[in-house]
OpenMM code with the backbone's topology and positions (N, CA, C; nanometers):
from openmm import Vec3, app, unit

residues = "UNK UNK UNK UNK UNK UNK UNK UNK UNK UNK UNK UNK UNK UNK UNK UNK UNK UNK UNK UNK UNK UNK UNK UNK UNK UNK UNK UNK UNK UNK UNK UNK UNK UNK UNK UNK UNK UNK UNK UNK UNK UNK UNK UNK UNK UNK UNK UNK UNK UNK UNK UNK UNK UNK UNK UNK UNK UNK UNK UNK UNK UNK UNK UNK UNK UNK UNK UNK UNK UNK UNK UNK UNK UNK UNK UNK UNK UNK UNK UNK UNK UNK UNK UNK".split()
positions = [
    Vec3(0.0852, -0.1160, 0.0000),
    Vec3(0.0000, 0.0000, 0.0000),
    Vec3(0.0908, 0.1236, 0.0000),
    Vec3(0.0517, 0.2247, -0.0745),
    Vec3(0.1297, 0.3481, -0.0828),
    Vec3(0.0879, 0.4470, 0.0253),
    Vec3(0.1853, 0.5213, 0.0748),
    Vec3(0.1612, 0.6246, 0.1752),
    Vec3(0.0863, 0.7412, 0.1104),
    Vec3(-0.0159, 0.7949, 0.1765),
    Vec3(-0.0890, 0.9083, 0.1188),
    Vec3(-0.0079, 1.0379, 0.1190),
    Vec3(0.0974, 1.0442, 0.2007),
    Vec3(0.1784, 1.1662, 0.2101),
    Vec3(0.2964, 1.1643, 0.1134),
    Vec3(0.3807, 1.0598, 0.1235),
    Vec3(0.5024, 1.0563, 0.0412),
    Vec3(0.4903, 0.9634, -0.0789),
    Vec3(0.3832, 0.8857, -0.0869),
    Vec3(0.3543, 0.7960, -0.1998),
    Vec3(0.4581, 0.6848, -0.2157),
    Vec3(0.5218, 0.6442, -0.1071),
    Vec3(0.6169, 0.5335, -0.1120),
    Vec3(0.5496, 0.4068, -0.0623),
    Vec3(0.6013, 0.2919, -0.1061),
    Vec3(0.5402, 0.1633, -0.0729),
    Vec3(0.5630, 0.1262, 0.0728),
    Vec3(0.4604, 0.0681, 0.1324),
    Vec3(0.4648, 0.0143, 0.2682),
    Vec3(0.3944, -0.1202, 0.2690),
    Vec3(0.4090, -0.1925, 0.3790),
    Vec3(0.3376, -0.3201, 0.3924),
    Vec3(0.1876, -0.2941, 0.4040),
    Vec3(0.1087, -0.3947, 0.3696),
    Vec3(-0.0373, -0.3798, 0.3778),
    Vec3(-0.0847, -0.3630, 0.5209),
    Vec3(-0.0121, -0.4200, 0.6163),
    Vec3(-0.0536, -0.4144, 0.7559),
    Vec3(0.0040, -0.2939, 0.8305),
    Vec3(0.0778, -0.2080, 0.7623),
    Vec3(0.1423, -0.0941, 0.8281),
    Vec3(0.0390, 0.0061, 0.8776),
    Vec3(0.0627, 0.0572, 0.9975),
    Vec3(-0.0239, 0.1616, 1.0523),
    Vec3(0.0406, 0.2986, 1.0392),
    Vec3(0.1710, 0.2973, 1.0099),
    Vec3(0.2465, 0.4206, 0.9965),
    Vec3(0.3474, 0.4020, 0.8843),
    Vec3(0.3726, 0.5062, 0.8064),
    Vec3(0.4684, 0.4995, 0.6971),
    Vec3(0.6093, 0.4853, 0.7536),
    Vec3(0.6849, 0.3892, 0.7019),
    Vec3(0.8204, 0.3696, 0.7534),
    Vec3(0.9182, 0.4715, 0.6970),
    Vec3(0.8769, 0.5488, 0.5980),
    Vec3(0.9649, 0.6479, 0.5374),
    Vec3(0.9445, 0.7876, 0.5961),
    Vec3(0.8192, 0.8322, 0.6054),
    Vec3(0.7931, 0.9689, 0.6529),
    Vec3(0.7224, 0.9740, 0.7879),
    Vec3(0.6702, 0.8590, 0.8363),
    Vec3(0.6054, 0.8547, 0.9665),
    Vec3(0.4578, 0.8922, 0.9660),
    Vec3(0.4027, 0.9213, 0.8502),
    Vec3(0.2611, 0.9580, 0.8423),
    Vec3(0.1737, 0.8367, 0.8752),
    Vec3(0.0574, 0.8625, 0.9338),
    Vec3(-0.0354, 0.7543, 0.9638),
    Vec3(-0.1007, 0.7037, 0.8362),
    Vec3(-0.1104, 0.5726, 0.8262),
    Vec3(-0.1732, 0.5102, 0.7091),
    Vec3(-0.3235, 0.5022, 0.7338),
    Vec3(-0.4042, 0.5135, 0.6287),
    Vec3(-0.5495, 0.5028, 0.6474),
    Vec3(-0.5871, 0.3620, 0.6915),
    Vec3(-0.6855, 0.3540, 0.7766),
    Vec3(-0.7314, 0.2239, 0.8244),
    Vec3(-0.8117, 0.1539, 0.7173),
    Vec3(-0.8213, 0.0233, 0.7300),
    Vec3(-0.8998, -0.0537, 0.6328),
    Vec3(-1.0456, -0.0135, 0.6364),
    Vec3(-1.0980, 0.0117, 0.7554),
    Vec3(-1.2388, 0.0478, 0.7653),
    Vec3(-1.2665, 0.1805, 0.6946),
    Vec3(-1.1708, 0.2729, 0.6979),
    Vec3(-1.1887, 0.4006, 0.6277),
    Vec3(-1.1900, 0.3785, 0.4772),
    Vec3(-1.1035, 0.2904, 0.4300),
    Vec3(-1.1022, 0.2606, 0.2866),
    Vec3(-1.2303, 0.1894, 0.2461),
    Vec3(-1.2794, 0.0994, 0.3311),
    Vec3(-1.4038, 0.0287, 0.3015),
    Vec3(-1.5211, 0.1261, 0.2983),
    Vec3(-1.5243, 0.2191, 0.3913),
    Vec3(-1.6314, 0.3177, 0.3943),
    Vec3(-1.6299, 0.4042, 0.2692),
    Vec3(-1.5104, 0.4393, 0.2207),
    Vec3(-1.5002, 0.5186, 0.0985),
    Vec3(-1.5468, 0.4411, -0.0240),
    Vec3(-1.5347, 0.3080, -0.0195),
    Vec3(-1.5708, 0.2283, -0.1367),
    Vec3(-1.7177, 0.1846, -0.1356),
    Vec3(-1.7921, 0.2160, -0.0304),
    Vec3(-1.9330, 0.1777, -0.0263),
    Vec3(-2.0106, 0.2558, -0.1315),
    Vec3(-2.0890, 0.1844, -0.2090),
    Vec3(-2.1603, 0.2488, -0.3183),
    Vec3(-2.3091, 0.2666, -0.2909),
    Vec3(-2.3621, 0.2023, -0.1882),
    Vec3(-2.5047, 0.2137, -0.1610),
    Vec3(-2.5301, 0.3391, -0.0776),
    Vec3(-2.6245, 0.4185, -0.1187),
    Vec3(-2.6568, 0.5369, -0.0401),
    Vec3(-2.7639, 0.5023, 0.0630),
    Vec3(-2.7789, 0.5830, 0.1656),
    Vec3(-2.8739, 0.5517, 0.2719),
    Vec3(-3.0187, 0.5378, 0.2248),
    Vec3(-3.0593, 0.6204, 0.1300),
    Vec3(-3.1973, 0.6127, 0.0813),
    Vec3(-3.2247, 0.4776, 0.0139),
    Vec3(-3.1258, 0.4263, -0.0587),
    Vec3(-3.1421, 0.2961, -0.1247),
    Vec3(-3.1541, 0.1849, -0.0206),
    Vec3(-3.0707, 0.1879, 0.0824),
    Vec3(-3.0767, 0.0858, 0.1867),
    Vec3(-3.2100, 0.0909, 0.2604),
    Vec3(-3.2575, 0.2117, 0.2913),
    Vec3(-3.3874, 0.2248, 0.3573),
    Vec3(-3.5008, 0.1741, 0.2687),
    Vec3(-3.4958, 0.2052, 0.1405),
    Vec3(-3.6002, 0.1603, 0.0471),
    Vec3(-3.6057, 0.0088, 0.0385),
    Vec3(-3.4882, -0.0526, 0.0264),
    Vec3(-3.4836, -0.1995, 0.0183),
    Vec3(-3.5348, -0.2605, 0.1488),
    Vec3(-3.4923, -0.2034, 0.2616),
    Vec3(-3.5361, -0.2556, 0.3907),
    Vec3(-3.6862, -0.2463, 0.4090),
    Vec3(-3.7442, -0.1338, 0.3753),
    Vec3(-3.8890, -0.1159, 0.3903),
    Vec3(-3.9653, -0.2070, 0.2938),
    Vec3(-3.9136, -0.2218, 0.1716),
    Vec3(-3.9793, -0.3113, 0.0753),
    Vec3(-3.9761, -0.4561, 0.1246),
    Vec3(-3.8634, -0.4989, 0.1805),
    Vec3(-3.8554, -0.6354, 0.2329),
    Vec3(-3.9477, -0.6545, 0.3533),
    Vec3(-3.9585, -0.5540, 0.4368),
    Vec3(-4.0492, -0.5648, 0.5506),
    Vec3(-4.1950, -0.5711, 0.5054),
    Vec3(-4.2308, -0.4957, 0.4031),
    Vec3(-4.3674, -0.5032, 0.3485),
    Vec3(-4.3943, -0.6412, 0.2881),
    Vec3(-4.2969, -0.6916, 0.2149),
    Vec3(-4.3108, -0.8240, 0.1542),
    Vec3(-4.3263, -0.9315, 0.2614),
    Vec3(-4.2463, -0.9226, 0.3677),
    Vec3(-4.2559, -1.0232, 0.4735),
    Vec3(-4.3891, -1.0117, 0.5486),
    Vec3(-4.4441, -0.8906, 0.5591),
    Vec3(-4.5754, -0.8733, 0.6220),
    Vec3(-4.6837, -0.9422, 0.5396),
    Vec3(-4.6761, -0.9275, 0.4072),
    Vec3(-4.7720, -0.9969, 0.3204),
    Vec3(-4.7621, -1.1484, 0.3368),
    Vec3(-4.6391, -1.1997, 0.3422),
    Vec3(-4.6211, -1.3441, 0.3614),
    Vec3(-4.6778, -1.3879, 0.4960),
    Vec3(-4.6529, -1.3109, 0.5981),
    Vec3(-4.6992, -1.3450, 0.7313),
    Vec3(-4.8511, -1.3515, 0.7383),
    Vec3(-4.9194, -1.2523, 0.6815),
    Vec3(-5.0655, -1.2500, 0.6885),
    Vec3(-5.1318, -1.3503, 0.5949),
    Vec3(-5.0558, -1.4048, 0.5030),
    Vec3(-5.1106, -1.5102, 0.4163),
    Vec3(-5.0784, -1.6487, 0.4689),
    Vec3(-5.0293, -1.6577, 0.5902),
    Vec3(-5.0068, -1.7862, 0.6544),
    Vec3(-4.8714, -1.8493, 0.6259),
    Vec3(-4.7847, -1.7820, 0.5587),
    Vec3(-4.6533, -1.8372, 0.5266),
    Vec3(-4.5492, -1.7858, 0.6265),
    Vec3(-4.5681, -1.8264, 0.7526),
    Vec3(-4.4876, -1.7733, 0.8617),
    Vec3(-4.3383, -1.8010, 0.8420),
    Vec3(-4.3052, -1.9249, 0.8076),
    Vec3(-4.1635, -1.9627, 0.7959),
    Vec3(-4.0961, -1.8950, 0.6776),
    Vec3(-4.1724, -1.8646, 0.5749),
    Vec3(-4.1144, -1.7958, 0.4595),
    Vec3(-4.0968, -1.6459, 0.4851),
    Vec3(-4.1617, -1.5959, 0.5887),
    Vec3(-4.1517, -1.4533, 0.6209),
    Vec3(-4.0302, -1.4213, 0.7078),
    Vec3(-3.9657, -1.5222, 0.7616),
    Vec3(-3.8547, -1.4985, 0.8543),
    Vec3(-3.7352, -1.4335, 0.7843),
    Vec3(-3.6906, -1.4896, 0.6736),
    Vec3(-3.5718, -1.4369, 0.6052),
    Vec3(-3.5926, -1.2951, 0.5511),
    Vec3(-3.7044, -1.2661, 0.4824),
    Vec3(-3.7242, -1.1270, 0.4394),
    Vec3(-3.7345, -1.0290, 0.5560),
    Vec3(-3.7891, -1.0745, 0.6690),
    Vec3(-3.7984, -0.9872, 0.7855),
    Vec3(-3.6601, -0.9532, 0.8382),
    Vec3(-3.5754, -1.0545, 0.8525),
    Vec3(-3.4402, -1.0307, 0.9026),
    Vec3(-3.3591, -0.9434, 0.8067),
    Vec3(-3.3693, -0.9708, 0.6780),
    Vec3(-3.2977, -0.8888, 0.5794),
    Vec3(-3.3518, -0.7462, 0.5769),
    Vec3(-3.4824, -0.7328, 0.5865),
    Vec3(-3.5431, -0.6001, 0.5880),
    Vec3(-3.4999, -0.5186, 0.7091),
    Vec3(-3.4938, -0.5847, 0.8250),
    Vec3(-3.4466, -0.5154, 0.9446),
    Vec3(-3.3006, -0.4744, 0.9316),
    Vec3(-3.2189, -0.5627, 0.8727),
    Vec3(-3.0767, -0.5320, 0.8550),
    Vec3(-3.0572, -0.4142, 0.7596),
    Vec3(-3.1273, -0.4159, 0.6468),
    Vec3(-3.1136, -0.3055, 0.5513),
    Vec3(-3.1659, -0.1742, 0.6092),
    Vec3(-3.2751, -0.1813, 0.6842),
    Vec3(-3.3288, -0.0589, 0.7442),
    Vec3(-3.2317, -0.0036, 0.8480),
    Vec3(-3.1763, -0.0903, 0.9305),
    Vec3(-3.0781, -0.0455, 1.0294),
    Vec3(-2.9535, 0.0120, 0.9613),
    Vec3(-2.9100, -0.0531, 0.8542),
    Vec3(-2.7936, -0.0037, 0.7801),
    Vec3(-2.8204, 0.1340, 0.7197),
    Vec3(-2.9386, 0.1514, 0.6629),
    Vec3(-2.9748, 0.2806, 0.6056),
    Vec3(-2.9815, 0.3915, 0.7085),
    Vec3(-3.0375, 0.3589, 0.8265),
    Vec3(-3.0445, 0.4584, 0.9322),
    Vec3(-2.9053, 0.4907, 0.9868),
    Vec3(-2.8197, 0.3894, 0.9963),
    Vec3(-2.6835, 0.4110, 1.0455),
    Vec3(-2.6025, 0.4942, 0.9471),
    Vec3(-2.6200, 0.4693, 0.8188),
    Vec3(-2.5458, 0.5446, 0.7173),
    Vec3(-2.5941, 0.6886, 0.7095),
    Vec3(-2.7203, 0.7116, 0.7417),
    Vec3(-2.7775, 0.8461, 0.7332),
    Vec3(-2.7236, 0.9368, 0.8434),
    Vec3(-2.6886, 0.8783, 0.9563),
    Vec3(-2.6373, 0.9597, 1.0677),
    Vec3(-2.4984, 1.0115, 1.0460),
] * unit.nanometer
topology = app.Topology()
chain = topology.addChain("A")
for resn in residues:
    res = topology.addResidue(resn, chain)
    for name in ("N", "CA", "C"):
        topology.addAtom(name, app.Element.getBySymbol(name[0]), res)
């Protein structure tokens, strides 16, 4: 991985540049920069999955409603977390 300050090569696990001493970006920061889903999209998917699971539940398909419910809750929570 290259240092953002001096642009010299460092190990992938380095937390600090061995040449100039600058702090290297964390993996989580790089992952956050590469996320392509926006909060509105995550909320929309979550709400749609929750509506779909509600329809399954009221039509007697309880076991089939479990997975869409869990995914819908996860996407909704992710959308709310990204919005903050």
